[in-house]
C-alpha positions as CSV (number, residue, x, y, z in Angstrom):
1,M,122.1,-50.0,15.2
2,S,121.2,-53.1,17.2
3,D,121.2,-56.8,15.9
4,L,117.9,-56.9,16.7
5,Y,116.8,-53.9,14.5
6,R,119.1,-54.9,11.8
7,S,117.8,-58.3,11.6
8,A,114.1,-56.8,11.5
9,L,115.1,-54.6,8.6
10,Q,116.2,-57.7,6.9
11,A,113.4,-59.7,7.6
12,R,115.2,-62.7,9.2
13,F,150.0,-50.2,31.7
14,A,152.0,-50.1,34.8
15,K,152.8,-53.6,33.6
16,A,149.7,-55.3,32.8
17,P,150.0,-58.6,34.8
18,Q,150.5,-61.6,32.7
19,L,147.4,-64.0,32.7
20,P,148.8,-67.4,34.0
21,P,147.9,-70.1,31.9
22,L,145.1,-72.6,33.0
23,P,147.1,-75.6,34.8
24,G,146.9,-78.5,32.6
25,E,146.0,-76.8,29.5
26,D,149.0,-77.9,27.7
27,E,147.4,-81.3,27.4
28,E,143.9,-79.8,26.5
29,E,144.8,-80.9,23.0
30,D,142.7,-84.3,23.9
31,E,139.7,-82.2,25.0
32,A,136.9,-82.7,22.9
33,G,135.4,-79.7,21.4
34,D,138.2,-77.3,21.9
35,F,139.0,-75.2,18.8
36,L,141.4,-72.8,20.2
37,G,144.4,-74.6,18.5
38,H,147.9,-74.2,20.1
39,L,147.2,-70.9,21.9
40,P,149.7,-70.4,24.7
41,G,147.9,-72.0,27.6
42,S,145.4,-73.7,25.4
43,G,145.2,-76.6,22.7
44,M,143.1,-77.7,20.1
45,G,141.6,-80.9,19.8
46,P,139.4,-83.0,17.5
47,P,135.7,-82.4,17.3
48,A,133.6,-83.9,20.3
49,A,133.0,-87.5,19.8
50,P,129.3,-88.0,18.7
51,S,126.7,-88.9,21.4
52,R,126.0,-92.5,21.7
53,T,122.4,-91.7,20.8
54,A,121.5,-92.2,17.1
55,R,121.5,-89.0,15.1
56,A,119.8,-88.4,12.0
57,P,122.1,-88.8,8.9
58,R,124.4,-86.0,8.0
59,R,123.0,-84.2,4.8
60,H,126.4,-83.4,3.7
61,P,129.9,-83.8,4.9
62,P,131.7,-80.5,6.5
63,N,133.2,-78.1,4.3
64,P,137.0,-78.3,4.7
65,S,137.5,-74.7,3.6
66,L,135.5,-73.5,6.4
67,A,137.2,-75.6,9.1
68,P,137.9,-73.7,12.5
69,I,140.8,-71.6,12.7
70,S,143.1,-71.7,15.7
71,A,143.1,-68.3,17.9
72,S,146.8,-68.7,18.6
73,G,147.5,-66.1,15.8
74,F,145.3,-63.5,17.3
75,F,146.0,-63.5,21.1
76,D,148.9,-64.3,23.3
77,Q,147.0,-66.1,26.0
78,A,143.9,-67.9,26.5
79,T,143.2,-68.9,30.0
80,Q,140.5,-69.1,32.8
81,V,140.0,-66.6,35.4
82,A,138.4,-67.6,38.7
83,V,136.3,-64.6,39.5
84,S,134.7,-65.7,42.9
85,D,132.6,-62.6,43.7
86,S,130.8,-63.8,40.6
87,D,130.9,-67.3,41.1
88,L,132.5,-67.3,37.5
89,D,135.5,-69.3,35.9
90,I,135.8,-66.8,33.0
91,R,137.4,-67.7,29.9
92,A,139.7,-64.8,28.9
93,Y,141.8,-64.2,25.9
94,Y,144.7,-61.7,26.2
95,T,147.4,-59.8,24.3
96,P,149.3,-57.4,27.0
97,P,150.7,-54.2,25.8
98,K,154.5,-54.3,25.5
99,F,155.1,-51.2,27.5
100,A,154.7,-50.3,31.0
101,D,152.5,-47.2,30.1
102,G,150.4,-49.0,27.6
103,T,146.6,-49.3,27.4
104,V,144.4,-52.5,27.5
105,M,141.2,-52.6,25.3
106,V,138.8,-54.5,27.4
107,C,136.2,-56.2,25.0
108,H,132.6,-57.4,25.6
109,H,130.9,-59.2,23.0
110,G,127.1,-59.3,22.2
111,A,124.5,-61.8,23.1
112,G,124.9,-65.3,21.7
113,Y,128.7,-64.8,20.7
114,S,131.9,-65.0,22.5
115,G,134.9,-62.9,23.1
116,L,136.5,-64.6,20.0
117,S,134.2,-62.2,18.1
118,F,137.1,-59.7,18.6
119,A,140.0,-61.9,17.8
120,C,140.8,-60.5,14.3
121,M,140.2,-57.2,15.3
122,A,142.6,-57.6,18.5
123,K,145.6,-58.8,15.9
124,E,145.0,-55.5,13.9
125,V,144.9,-53.5,17.4
126,T,148.3,-54.8,18.6
127,D,150.0,-54.4,15.0
128,M,148.5,-50.9,14.5
129,S,149.5,-49.6,18.0
130,K,152.9,-51.4,17.7
131,G,152.2,-52.9,21.1
132,E,151.3,-50.1,22.9
133,C,147.6,-51.4,23.1
134,G,146.9,-54.7,24.4
135,V,143.5,-56.4,24.2
136,L,141.6,-58.2,26.8
137,S,138.5,-60.2,25.5
138,Y,136.2,-62.6,27.4
139,D,133.3,-64.7,27.2
140,C,130.6,-63.4,29.6
141,R,128.3,-65.7,31.9
142,G,126.2,-68.0,29.7
143,H,128.6,-67.7,26.7
144,G,131.5,-69.5,25.4
145,K,133.8,-71.3,27.8
146,T,132.7,-69.3,30.7
147,K,131.2,-71.5,33.7
148,H,130.3,-71.3,37.1
149,I,133.0,-72.2,39.6
150,N,130.7,-74.5,41.7
151,S,129.2,-76.0,38.7
152,P,131.2,-77.5,36.1
153,E,128.3,-78.0,33.6
154,Y,126.8,-75.3,31.4
155,L,123.4,-73.9,32.9
156,E,120.4,-74.1,30.6
157,E,119.3,-70.9,32.2
158,E,121.5,-68.1,33.3
159,N,120.9,-64.7,35.1
160,L,121.6,-62.3,32.3
161,D,120.4,-59.1,33.9
162,V,122.2,-56.1,32.8
163,E,123.4,-55.1,36.2
164,V,124.6,-58.7,37.0
165,L,126.7,-58.8,33.8
166,T,128.1,-55.2,34.8
167,A,129.0,-56.5,38.1
168,D,130.8,-59.4,36.2
169,L,133.0,-57.1,34.1
170,V,134.0,-55.0,37.2
171,N,134.7,-58.2,39.2
172,F,136.9,-59.6,36.4
173,I,138.7,-56.2,35.9
174,R,139.5,-56.1,39.7
175,V,140.9,-59.8,39.6
176,I,143.0,-59.3,36.4
177,F,144.3,-55.7,37.9
178,P,144.0,-56.0,41.5
179,D,145.8,-52.7,41.9
180,A,144.0,-49.8,40.3
181,Q,147.0,-47.5,40.7
182,S,149.2,-49.6,38.8
183,A,146.9,-51.0,36.4
184,P,147.4,-49.9,32.8
185,S,144.6,-47.3,31.5
186,L,141.4,-49.1,30.1
187,L,139.5,-48.6,27.0
188,L,136.0,-50.2,27.3
189,V,134.9,-51.7,24.0
190,G,131.3,-53.2,23.8
191,H,129.5,-54.5,21.0
192,S,125.5,-54.4,21.0
193,L,124.7,-56.0,24.5
194,G,128.5,-55.5,25.3
195,G,128.2,-51.9,24.8
196,S,125.5,-51.3,27.2
197,V,127.6,-53.5,29.9
198,C,130.7,-51.4,29.1
199,V,128.7,-48.0,29.5
200,R,127.1,-49.2,32.9
201,A,130.7,-50.4,34.1
202,C,132.6,-47.2,33.4
203,P,131.6,-45.0,36.3
204,V,131.8,-48.3,38.7
205,L,135.5,-48.8,37.5
206,Q,136.2,-45.2,37.9
207,Q,135.1,-45.2,41.6
208,Y,137.5,-47.9,42.1
209,H,140.1,-45.5,40.5
210,Y,140.8,-47.3,37.2
211,R,142.0,-44.9,34.6
212,I,139.3,-45.2,31.7
213,T,140.8,-43.7,28.4
214,G,137.1,-44.1,27.0
215,V,134.1,-46.1,26.2
216,A,133.4,-47.6,22.5
217,V,129.8,-48.6,21.8
218,I,129.6,-50.8,18.5
219,D,126.6,-50.7,16.6
220,V,123.6,-50.5,19.1
221,V,121.0,-47.6,19.3
222,E,118.6,-47.8,22.1
223,E,115.4,-46.6,20.4
224,F,115.7,-48.7,17.5
225,T,116.5,-51.8,19.5
226,L,113.7,-51.5,21.7
227,E,111.4,-51.0,18.7
228,A,112.5,-54.3,17.4
229,L,112.1,-56.5,20.4
230,P,108.7,-57.8,19.8
231,L,109.9,-59.3,16.7
232,M,112.6,-61.1,18.3
233,H,110.7,-64.5,18.6
234,S,109.7,-64.7,15.3
235,L,113.5,-64.0,14.3
236,L,114.6,-66.7,16.5
237,N,112.2,-69.2,15.1
238,A,114.0,-68.7,11.7
239,R,117.3,-69.9,13.1
240,P,118.2,-73.3,12.9
241,E,117.9,-75.6,16.1
242,G,121.7,-76.7,15.6
243,F,124.2,-77.6,13.3
244,D,125.7,-81.1,12.3
245,S,129.4,-79.6,12.5
246,P,131.3,-76.6,13.5
247,E,131.7,-76.1,9.8
248,D,128.0,-76.2,9.1
249,A,127.6,-73.6,11.9
250,I,130.1,-71.4,10.2
251,E,128.8,-71.7,6.6
252,W,125.1,-70.8,7.8
253,H,126.6,-67.8,9.4
254,I,128.5,-66.7,6.3
255,K,125.5,-67.6,3.8
256,T,123.0,-65.6,6.0
257,N,125.5,-62.8,6.1
258,T,125.3,-62.8,9.8
259,V,129.2,-62.6,9.7
260,R,130.4,-61.4,6.3
261,N,134.1,-62.2,6.9
262,P,134.8,-65.9,6.6
263,A,138.3,-65.8,8.3
264,S,136.7,-64.2,11.4
265,A,133.8,-66.5,11.1
266,R,136.0,-69.6,11.4
267,V,137.7,-68.2,14.5
268,S,134.8,-66.9,16.4
269,I,131.6,-69.2,15.6
270,P,132.8,-72.4,16.9
271,G,132.6,-70.5,20.6
272,A,128.8,-70.0,19.6
273,I,128.1,-73.6,19.7
274,V,128.6,-76.7,22.2
275,P,128.3,-80.5,21.4
276,T,124.8,-81.9,21.9
277,P,124.6,-83.8,25.2
278,E,124.3,-87.4,25.2
279,G,120.9,-88.8,25.6
280,S,119.4,-86.1,23.3
281,P,116.4,-87.3,21.3
282,V,117.1,-88.8,18.0
283,G,117.7,-86.6,15.0
284,T,119.1,-83.7,17.5
285,P,121.8,-82.1,15.6
286,A,125.4,-82.8,16.9
287,Y,125.9,-79.3,18.0
288,L,123.5,-76.8,19.6
289,W,123.5,-73.1,20.2
290,R,125.9,-72.5,23.6
291,T,123.4,-69.6,24.8
292,P,119.6,-70.4,24.1
293,L,118.6,-66.9,23.4
294,R,114.9,-67.4,23.8
295,S,115.3,-67.8,27.4
296,T,117.0,-64.5,27.8
297,A,113.7,-62.7,26.6
298,P,113.1,-61.5,30.4
299,Y,116.2,-59.4,30.2
300,W,116.0,-57.9,26.6
301,S,114.3,-54.5,27.5
302,S,116.7,-54.1,30.4
303,W,119.8,-54.6,28.5
304,F,119.0,-51.3,26.5
305,T,116.9,-49.1,28.1
306,G,118.4,-45.8,29.4
307,L,121.5,-46.9,27.3
308,S,121.7,-43.5,25.4
309,S,121.5,-41.4,28.5
310,K,124.3,-43.2,30.2
311,F,126.5,-43.3,27.4
312,L,126.2,-39.5,27.2
313,A,126.8,-39.4,30.6
314,S,130.0,-41.2,30.9
315,R,132.8,-39.0,32.4
316,T,135.4,-40.3,29.6
317,A,135.7,-39.9,26.0
318,R,133.1,-41.5,24.0
319,L,132.9,-43.0,20.7
320,L,129.8,-44.8,18.9
321,V,130.3,-46.8,15.9
322,L,127.6,-47.8,13.6
323,A,127.4,-50.0,10.7
324,G,126.4,-48.9,7.3
325,T,124.4,-45.8,7.8
326,E,123.9,-43.2,10.4
327,R,120.8,-43.4,12.4
328,L,120.3,-41.8,15.9
329,D,117.6,-41.6,18.4
330,R,116.7,-38.0,19.4
331,E,119.0,-38.2,22.5
332,L,121.9,-39.3,20.7
333,M,121.2,-36.6,17.8
334,I,121.3,-33.9,20.4
335,G,124.1,-35.2,21.8
336,Q,126.2,-35.3,18.7
337,M,125.1,-31.8,17.8
338,Q,126.5,-30.9,21.2
339,G,129.7,-32.4,20.3
340,K,129.4,-35.1,23.3
341,F,130.7,-38.0,21.5
342,Q,132.6,-39.2,18.4
343,L,130.7,-40.9,15.6
344,V,131.7,-43.2,12.9
345,V,130.0,-45.0,10.7
346,I,131.7,-48.0,8.7
347,P,130.1,-48.8,5.4
348,G,130.0,-52.2,3.8
349,V,129.4,-54.1,7.1
350,G,126.6,-55.8,9.0
351,H,126.1,-55.8,12.6
352,M,129.2,-57.8,13.4
353,V,131.1,-54.8,12.5
354,Q,134.4,-56.0,14.1
355,E,134.2,-59.2,12.5
356,D,133.2,-58.1,8.9
357,D,135.9,-55.3,8.8
358,P,138.4,-55.7,11.6
359,T,141.2,-53.6,9.8
360,R,138.6,-50.5,9.9
361,M,137.4,-51.3,13.3
362,A,141.1,-51.5,14.9
363,D,141.9,-48.3,12.8
364,V,138.9,-46.4,14.3
365,L,139.7,-47.6,17.8
366,V,143.3,-46.8,17.8
367,E,142.9,-43.6,16.1
368,F,140.4,-42.8,19.3
369,W,142.8,-44.3,21.7
370,R,145.8,-42.0,20.3
371,R,143.5,-38.7,20.4
372,N,142.4,-39.3,23.8
373,E,145.2,-41.2,25.9
374,R,147.9,-38.6,25.3
375,V,145.7,-35.4,25.6
376,V,147.7,-32.2,27.0
377,V,146.5,-31.4,30.5
378,G,143.7,-28.9,30.7
379,V,142.6,-30.1,27.1
380,K,139.3,-31.9,27.1
381,K,139.1,-35.2,25.5
382,V,136.7,-36.0,22.7
383,G,133.2,-36.3,24.0
384,E,134.0,-34.7,27.3
385,A,131.3,-32.0,28.0
């Protein structure tokens, strides 16, 4: 089920190329607001200095037990990747496979989050697969640390049309793995909006002759998402404007059960906020949302319309992972009865499945990969008609 639907219900490789480190990132420890810690090619600095504009008094000090956690224990590399065809300087997090014939799981996050929402899961995947599976996660446009090449500042409004996001993913893969023949096989993994992007990118990447082991969609069902869209503005009204500190943002996500795993929230949530620009009105919180979701309203319907049919038409193995309960629209129900995809329901989690239970999510993905990557010639993969 989609985040929108769930919120409404709750009333609220040939050798994979090594990504080069970003030049000068060894000194990024001094960069205000970088929460990545001593990740190879990156660094952790102090929280951004407060604006010179007077702020409202802090209601309570940051909770040290909820301080941001470095991502260095979850990915081998963090770097910026210039994707000129999309005019993007994309933030990427990467652990390559240890073997020449390995697979890379390419992960696309949901709206409002960042590539670090897959951090805890990525570590589990590499451990469970004994290094045969690498993980490549990234911040899509308008999210996290991704910026435009020709505009170093974050834009207030981005073109988040699903076709633009799909082209971004394809262009990104073609930069990371320019030779499709020698590239590792790819398993596309998308959460919510990211699932829609991965489904659309799959046939395009296949046209460029990339080997796609499968496509995995996490917790989004077209019909129920579209039904919940009219409620989105009222739900966004219930969110705070911002936070006094990263710790406050982490605490809010945990207390509201948006993310149920504190360890994961401490890694991922700092990527969902940014320091407030200087010159902001008095009383503005010290940290604001990185992605103003209200401005994305014109794109909401297009993100999910046609998702079920495109998912079922994917010419690769298909996996749908849902949180808590099995709830399929008519098209998916028929497809399931015809054996067109594998369905897994993970109990005891919310919409952020890969964060709430990264171990179980990784287990599902690794099992799906093992079942479909090494199939006997002539034997169909799971989900293939």
